[in-house]
N, C-alpha and C positions, 0 to 999 in steps of 0.2 A: 793378706790381700794380694792377688796376682793379676797383672795386666800385661798385654803384649809388649814386647820390647820395641817393635817398630812404632814410633810415635807414642810410646808408653809414657804415662805421667803418674808420678807418685806424689800424693799430697802429704806433707810433713807438718804437723801442728807444732808451733813454737809458742810457749806461754812463759812470759818473763815474770819472775817472782817479784812481788812487791811493786808492781807498776813501773819498773825502771826501764832501762834501755840495754840491749845486748847487741854485740856485733857478731854475726854468724859468718864464718868463713867456710868455703867449700874447697876440698882437695879431692882429686879423683885418682883412682887406680883402675883404669879402663884398658881393656885389650885394644889392639889396633882395629880400626874400623868402627869403633863405638864412641859416641860423644854424649856428654851430659850438659844440660843447660838449666839454670835457675833464673826465672824472670826477675829483673830488678837488681842483679849483681852489678856492683860498680867495677871499674877497670882493674882494681886490685883483687877482685875475686871475693868480695865480702858484701854483706847487706846489713843494714841497721834495722833491728826489730824493736818497736816500742809496744809495751803491754802484751800484745799477742799478734800472731800472723800465721798464715798457712803458706808454706813455701811449696812451689810447684817444681819438682825435679823431673825433667823430661829427658829420656834416653832415646837416642836414634842410632840405628845401625846403617852403615853404608850398604846400599842394596847390592853392591858388587861383592860384598863379603858374605860368603855362604858357608865357609868352613866353621866347624865347631871350635870355639875358643875357650880360654879360661874364664872363670867367673870374675866379676869386677864390680865396681860401684863407686859411690862417692861417700866421703866422710864430711859431715857438717859439725863444726866445732863452734861453741858459743863462748864469748868472753863478755864480762860485765863492763861497765863504764870505766873502771880502773884498769882494764886489761887483764883481770884475773880470770883464769879458766873456770867456766861454769859447768860444762858438760858437752857430750857429743852423742851423735847417733849416726848409724850407717844406713844407706839405702843400697841394697845389693841386687844383682841379677846373676843368673847362672844359665847361659844359653846352652851349655852342654846337657843340662837336664831337660828343660822344658821351654826354652826361649821365652822366659817370662821375667818380669821385674818383680822383686819381692820387697814390699814396703817394710819399714821397721814396725815391730809389733806395738803400734800406738805410742812408742817412745819411752825412753828412760834416760835420766841424767843422774850423775853422781858428783858430789863435790863437798868440801874441797878435796882435791886429788892431786898430789898425795895428801893423806889424812894423818894428823898427829894426835888428835883428841877425840874427834867424832867425824862422821860422814853423813851427809844428808842424801837420801835417795828419792828422787822425784820420778813418778811413773804414771802412766795413763791406764785406767781400768775401763772395762766395757760393761755396760748394763747387762745384768743377768748372767755374766760369765764368771766362773771361779777364777781367783787370782792367788798367787803365792809369791812372796819375796823372801829369798834366802841368801845367805852368805856362804860361799864355798871356798875351800883352799885350792891351790893350783892343781892338786890331784883330784879335784871334783868331790872331795868329802865335805859333808855338811858341817859348817862351823856354828851356824845359828839360823833358825827360821825366824824372820822378823815379823811377818804377818801373813795371814791367809784368810780367805773369805769369799764373799760374792759382792762385788762392788757396784756402785752406780757408774754411769758414763762420766768420769771425772778425773781430774789431775790430782794425785795424792802425793803426800810427802811423809817419809819416815826418817828417823835419825838412828844410825847405828853408833853405839858408844864404843865400838872396837872391842867388845867383849864376846866371848863364845857363849854357848848355851849353859855352861856351868858358872858363868860370871867371871871367868879369868880373862885378863887382857890378852888380845891376840898378839902374838909376837910380830915384829916387823917382817914385812914380806909382801907378796902379791896375793890378792884375794879376788874373788869374782862375786859381784852382785848379780843374782839370777832372778829374773821376773818371768813368771808363767801366767799368761792370761788365756784361758781356754786351752787350746792345744798349741798356741804360739809361745815361743821362748825367746827372751833377749838376755844377753849377759853384758856386763860392763866391768872392766878391770879396775880395781882399787889398790893403790899402793899405800901400805901402812908403814909409817916411820915413827921413831921415838922422838 
């Protein structure tokens, strides 16, 4: 999804597993002259989400800033009621390319992260579009394909038991969970430890 950067709005769906409560924090990595706002953030820069919510991330560029700048965006990080990391998603824009905001591809979260025994991958599918979830090593080589198919418009969950496609335990290190929905791709880093 692409929308104009001036007054641009990206809607980010947040679905809390098991009907609990999450605290979502926003941190930004924005170039000079660009601001981001999320309606409902408290003074500490976080918002509490119960069950589900759609967060509105709004980007604005100072109209006096016309030069091409570096890409930037915001990182939304979710924590459960015990303060444990649940997952994160980025909302990015790159005004050097097209002066547009690029929404996350319907969202993906991983956890626990770091992972010691298994890792759950939650992701959004789009009705009628093919999807694939794979685990890659840091060199981009396929470790294991977890799922593929054509899904409904739904939030789905998979468990990775930290094994490769031959059934061997993945050695400790950094891996990438890769989600492809249609032509859109999202990756999340997973740290595996013993």
